[in-house]
Rosetta silent file (secondary structure, phi, psi, omega in degrees, C-alpha in Angstrom):
SEQUENCE: MQAIVRKYLTLVETTRREMGKDLAAPTRKAAAIAVIENPFAGRDAQDLEPLIEIGEELGGVLGEMAVAALGVQPAAIESYGKAAIVGEAGELEHAAAVLHPKLGKPLRAAVEKGAALVPSSKKVGGMGTTIDVPLGHKDAAYVRSHFDAMEVRV
SCORE:     score description
SCORE:     0.000 S_00000001
   1 L     0.000  130.266  179.907   24.450  -24.996   -3.096 S_00000001
   2 L   -83.245  130.878  171.442   21.036  -25.791   -1.399 S_00000001
   3 L   -53.157  128.015  173.529   21.267  -26.248    2.342 S_00000001
   4 L   -85.017   94.652 -171.367   20.842  -29.794    3.518 S_00000001
   5 E   -94.330  127.352  173.604   18.226  -29.135    6.055 S_00000001
   6 E   -82.311  -46.333  177.040   17.305  -31.704    8.574 S_00000001
   7 E  -157.332  155.578  172.008   14.646  -29.810   10.279 S_00000001
   8 E  -110.998  143.099  169.585   13.173  -26.216   10.743 S_00000001
   9 E  -138.210  152.155  170.074   11.701  -24.939   13.995 S_00000001
  10 E  -129.026  151.192 -177.682   10.091  -21.664   15.055 S_00000001
  11 E  -138.918  127.602  177.830    9.750  -20.476   18.510 S_00000001
  12 E  -119.205  128.074 -177.581    7.607  -17.452   19.640 S_00000001
  13 E  -114.481  129.734  174.942    8.057  -15.871   22.971 S_00000001
  14 E  -119.508  119.939  175.101    5.492  -13.525   24.355 S_00000001
  15 E  -106.024  123.633 -175.361    6.021  -11.368   27.549 S_00000001
  16 E  -110.567  -15.935 -178.525    2.934   -9.845   28.953 S_00000001
  17 E  -132.381  140.584  173.148    4.220   -8.844   32.475 S_00000001
  18 E  -132.045  133.512  176.609    7.346   -7.148   33.762 S_00000001
  19 L    49.199   43.003  175.348    8.177   -6.305   37.435 S_00000001
  20 L    79.374   -2.225 -177.550    4.594   -7.407   38.363 S_00000001
  21 E  -113.485  137.663  176.956    2.878   -5.115   36.010 S_00000001
  22 E   -63.053  140.570  175.006    0.931   -5.790   32.858 S_00000001
  23 E   -84.676  141.790  176.519    2.686   -4.384   29.684 S_00000001
  24 E   -63.735  -35.191  168.986    0.543   -2.080   27.520 S_00000001
  25 E  -137.866  133.463 -171.189    1.610   -4.064   24.633 S_00000001
  26 E   -66.915  147.504  176.141    3.231   -7.560   24.990 S_00000001
  27 E   -88.723  125.678 -173.014    6.790   -7.969   23.764 S_00000001
  28 E  -122.753  129.642  176.297    6.964  -10.612   21.112 S_00000001
  29 E  -133.839  142.112  178.724   10.109  -12.393   19.798 S_00000001
  30 E  -126.475  148.006  172.389   10.471  -15.268   17.280 S_00000001
  31 E  -121.662  130.104  169.947   13.335  -17.482   16.507 S_00000001
  32 E  -109.108  119.313 -166.031   13.423  -19.342   13.198 S_00000001
  33 E  -124.364  143.243  172.867   15.891  -22.209   13.301 S_00000001
  34 E  -127.896  134.205  175.711   17.386  -24.679   10.908 S_00000001
  35 E  -102.209  115.983 -176.922   19.349  -27.749   11.699 S_00000001
  36 E  -123.427  163.931  178.042   21.632  -28.460    8.705 S_00000001
  37 L   -82.767  137.933  173.250   24.378  -30.865    7.758 S_00000001
  38 L   -92.476  117.482 -175.597   27.860  -29.323    7.984 S_00000001
  39 L   -78.295   -0.769 -177.243   29.674  -30.586    4.839 S_00000001
  40 L  -114.492    8.677 -169.139   33.003  -29.789    6.566 S_00000001
  41 L   -66.812  127.442  174.154   32.299  -31.538    9.847 S_00000001
  42 L    81.359    9.593 -178.490   35.522  -33.570   10.972 S_00000001
  43 L  -151.373  151.956 -175.780   37.818  -32.229    8.166 S_00000001
  44 L   -80.273  140.215 -178.684   40.000  -29.360    7.396 S_00000001
  45 L  -153.586  133.214 -175.338   38.817  -27.071    4.585 S_00000001
  46 L   -93.644  -36.896  179.438   40.146  -23.762    3.318 S_00000001
  47 L   -96.327  109.506  179.795   37.188  -22.897    0.959 S_00000001
  48 L  -101.474   17.043 -178.504   34.041  -22.531    2.926 S_00000001
  49 H   -52.022  -40.320 -179.135   32.053  -21.130    0.052 S_00000001
  50 H   -56.308  -39.803 -178.732   29.369  -23.912    0.226 S_00000001
  51 H   -69.500  -32.119  175.849   28.610  -22.648    3.937 S_00000001
  52 H   -62.617  -44.893  177.172   28.589  -19.135    2.666 S_00000001
  53 H   -67.023  -37.739  173.121   25.879  -20.020    0.036 S_00000001
  54 H   -61.634  -35.337  179.127   23.927  -21.856    2.678 S_00000001
  55 H   -69.579  -32.576  177.137   23.955  -18.873    4.768 S_00000001
  56 H   -67.477  -43.077 -176.648   22.547  -16.777    1.908 S_00000001
  57 H   -65.274  -56.782 -178.725   19.797  -19.263    1.405 S_00000001
  58 H   -63.738  -22.005  179.276   18.874  -19.480    5.102 S_00000001
  59 H   -61.379  -49.124  178.206   18.911  -15.676    5.623 S_00000001
  60 H   -64.774  -48.244  177.189   15.868  -15.449    3.544 S_00000001
  61 H   -66.874  -39.206  175.973   14.051  -18.483    4.586 S_00000001
  62 H   -70.285  -43.097  171.085   14.541  -18.065    8.240 S_00000001
  63 H   -51.358  -46.877  179.288   13.781  -14.434    8.084 S_00000001
  64 H   -71.415  -32.881  172.372   10.536  -15.098    6.462 S_00000001
  65 H   -63.399  -44.529 -178.903    9.674  -17.906    8.810 S_00000001
  66 H   -65.164  -49.105  178.183   10.200  -15.623   11.853 S_00000001
  67 H   -55.096  -46.829 -175.682    8.080  -12.702   10.339 S_00000001
  68 H   -73.286  -25.217  175.062    5.179  -15.401    9.582 S_00000001
  69 H   -68.667  -34.745  178.046    5.464  -16.845   13.173 S_00000001
  70 H   -76.470  -23.416 -178.091    4.822  -13.324   14.527 S_00000001
  71 L    69.214   32.921 -179.242    1.914  -12.826   12.177 S_00000001
  72 L  -120.946  172.468  170.745    2.933   -9.280   11.278 S_00000001
  73 L   -80.113  142.900  177.665    3.953   -7.363    8.172 S_00000001
  74 H   -40.983  -44.441  176.805    7.690   -7.293    7.531 S_00000001
  75 H   -59.688  -21.249  176.195    7.796   -3.618    8.181 S_00000001
  76 H   -72.316  -22.420 -175.477    6.479   -4.177   11.723 S_00000001
  77 L   -69.348  133.450  179.594    9.721   -6.008   12.774 S_00000001
  78 L  -106.029  -28.633  176.498   11.681   -3.782   14.932 S_00000001
  79 E  -137.208  166.675  173.828   14.792   -5.803   15.797 S_00000001
  80 E  -156.235  174.160  179.106   16.783   -8.845   14.720 S_00000001
  81 L  -165.168  176.284  174.953   19.769  -10.951   15.420 S_00000001
  82 E  -156.562  157.092 -174.334   21.415  -14.121   14.336 S_00000001
  83 E  -162.271  156.737 -176.945   23.455  -16.982   15.819 S_00000001
  84 E  -146.738  140.661  170.148   24.882  -20.357   14.945 S_00000001
  85 E  -116.018  132.263  171.910   26.070  -23.418   16.815 S_00000001
  86 E  -105.723  136.161  178.551   28.486  -25.744   15.066 S_00000001
  87 L   -60.214  166.721  179.435   28.696  -29.261   16.191 S_00000001
  88 L   -52.666  -24.128 -175.812   31.693  -30.700   17.996 S_00000001
  89 L   -89.751    3.200 -177.527   33.199  -31.994   14.784 S_00000001
  90 L  -110.429 -168.844  179.806   33.089  -28.541   13.270 S_00000001
  91 L  -136.649  164.375 -176.201   34.893  -25.252   14.036 S_00000001
  92 H   -60.345  -41.008 -178.041   33.833  -21.642   14.788 S_00000001
  93 H   -61.159  -21.585  173.261   34.845  -20.567   11.260 S_00000001
  94 H   -68.759  -46.370  173.579   32.139  -22.821    9.864 S_00000001
  95 H   -62.935  -41.191  179.895   29.530  -20.917   11.902 S_00000001
  96 H   -62.172  -40.877 -179.886   31.090  -17.694   10.848 S_00000001
  97 H   -63.936  -36.594  173.082   30.842  -18.653    7.197 S_00000001
  98 H   -64.664  -45.208 -171.175   27.256  -19.304    7.503 S_00000001
  99 H   -78.884  -45.006 -158.228   26.393  -16.154    9.484 S_00000001
 100 L   -96.421  -51.324 -167.183   28.566  -13.278    7.976 S_00000001
 101 L   -64.962  -39.503 -169.028   29.364  -12.992    4.311 S_00000001
 102 L  -129.722  -14.984 -167.901   25.782  -13.367    2.765 S_00000001
 103 L   -68.650  -33.106 -173.205   23.190  -14.190    5.274 S_00000001
 104 H   -64.565  -41.735 -171.437   22.375  -10.489    6.154 S_00000001
 105 H   -61.440  -48.470  177.914   21.207   -9.160    2.827 S_00000001
 106 H   -67.858  -34.634  176.494   18.276  -11.741    2.387 S_00000001
 107 H   -59.240  -46.390  175.384   17.447  -11.347    6.200 S_00000001
 108 H   -60.208  -43.786 -179.425   17.112   -7.576    5.690 S_00000001
 109 H   -62.142  -35.052  176.275   14.848   -8.076    2.733 S_00000001
 110 H   -54.996  -41.144 -173.047   12.661  -10.444    4.852 S_00000001
 111 H  -104.291    8.058 -178.000   12.159   -7.736    7.501 S_00000001
 112 L    53.753  108.712  179.291   12.086   -4.759    5.001 S_00000001
 113 L    92.442 -113.893 -179.726   15.113   -2.571    5.456 S_00000001
 114 L    83.282   59.940 -178.037   17.392   -3.459    8.236 S_00000001
 115 L   -76.959  -19.772 -177.519   19.974   -0.570    8.068 S_00000001
 116 L   -87.729  153.659  167.536   21.870   -1.656   11.135 S_00000001
 117 L   -57.509  145.842  179.702   24.345   -4.525   11.429 S_00000001
 118 L   -86.936  112.083 -176.048   22.762   -7.770   12.422 S_00000001
 119 L   -66.037  150.205 -173.866   24.122   -8.537   15.920 S_00000001
 120 E  -147.710  167.314  172.860   25.479  -12.235   16.029 S_00000001
 121 E  -156.037  153.570  178.490   26.949  -14.886   18.129 S_00000001
 122 E  -147.505  153.653  172.665   28.510  -18.386   17.430 S_00000001
 123 E  -161.225  166.549  177.087   29.768  -21.211   19.298 S_00000001
 124 E  -109.121  133.097 -177.695   30.773  -24.900   19.123 S_00000001
 125 L  -166.837  161.750  174.418   28.682  -27.396   21.194 S_00000001
 126 L   -83.120 -176.864 -170.737   27.011  -30.739   21.157 S_00000001
 127 L   -64.382  139.412  177.285   23.326  -31.589   20.760 S_00000001
 128 L    89.654   -3.471 -176.650   21.119  -29.584   23.237 S_00000001
 129 L   -66.619  136.663  177.374   23.639  -26.680   23.579 S_00000001
 130 E   -91.674  159.537  170.483   21.916  -23.291   24.259 S_00000001
 131 E  -147.479  142.720  174.293   22.835  -20.078   22.589 S_00000001
 132 E   -88.433  117.733  169.709   21.790  -16.449   23.239 S_00000001
 133 E   -87.497  110.846 -175.390   20.725  -14.759   20.139 S_00000001
 134 E   -67.864  142.341 -178.541   21.658  -11.113   20.414 S_00000001
 135 E  -125.392  137.069  176.427   18.976   -8.635   19.355 S_00000001
 136 E  -144.553  164.487  177.104   19.323   -5.034   18.210 S_00000001
 137 E   -63.551  141.512 -169.750   17.165   -2.543   16.407 S_00000001
 138 L   -72.460  -22.939 -169.769   17.073   -3.228   12.775 S_00000001
 139 L  -112.092  -15.918 -176.172   17.443    0.247   11.581 S_00000001
 140 L  -142.139  125.250 -178.420   19.597    2.058   14.266 S_00000001
 141 L   -70.969  -28.119 -176.286   22.462    0.291   16.095 S_00000001
 142 L  -109.138   43.771  176.586   22.310    2.229   19.356 S_00000001
 143 L   -96.089  101.352 -170.844   18.668    2.121   20.343 S_00000001
 144 H   -63.416  -25.399 -178.166   19.119    0.787   23.943 S_00000001
 145 H   -70.213  -11.445  179.315   15.521   -0.190   24.309 S_00000001
 146 H  -105.515   -0.118  171.908   16.152   -2.821   21.692 S_00000001
 147 L   -69.596  119.570 -178.331   19.331   -4.385   23.219 S_00000001
 148 E  -158.679 -172.511  171.279   18.080   -7.797   24.092 S_00000001
 149 E  -158.474  164.438  178.072   18.663  -11.486   23.494 S_00000001
 150 E  -135.336  126.298  174.035   16.651  -14.644   23.108 S_00000001
 151 E   -86.317  128.791 -175.915   17.889  -17.938   24.359 S_00000001
 152 E  -123.732  148.104  170.688   17.459  -20.803   21.928 S_00000001
 153 E  -155.486  146.386 -177.962   18.073  -24.424   22.108 S_00000001
 154 L  -108.024    0.000    0.000   17.204  -27.421   19.791 S_00000001
């Protein structure tokens, strides 16, 4: 199933100073975002396979968009994460269906490798809801320097 995408957005955050000091190398983060139609909004459904397939499609598309926004080679990406907000007529399981079963594999391909689990968060909310996208090192789960988050809102 092809995702019914209303819009895509990319956001790049560059941090040049911390604690009043210039950083030797700026820290850059990118978020690639898709606003999609939830085919299960407002109704009960047991088979969420269409959302699982949408997640697989978006994993590659959004991963490639984020890498392109940073203007680097995929192997240069050090950390990643994923998050989903489902509208008020949806439920958390809809967000989980997009994020978990199949989104990771194409995301890993977009950033070359990605041996560690992709940190994630999900929530239910209305328009303008913010979400913190958790970030972790893409190849090693316990690299403390890469424990981070990026706040995102559409």
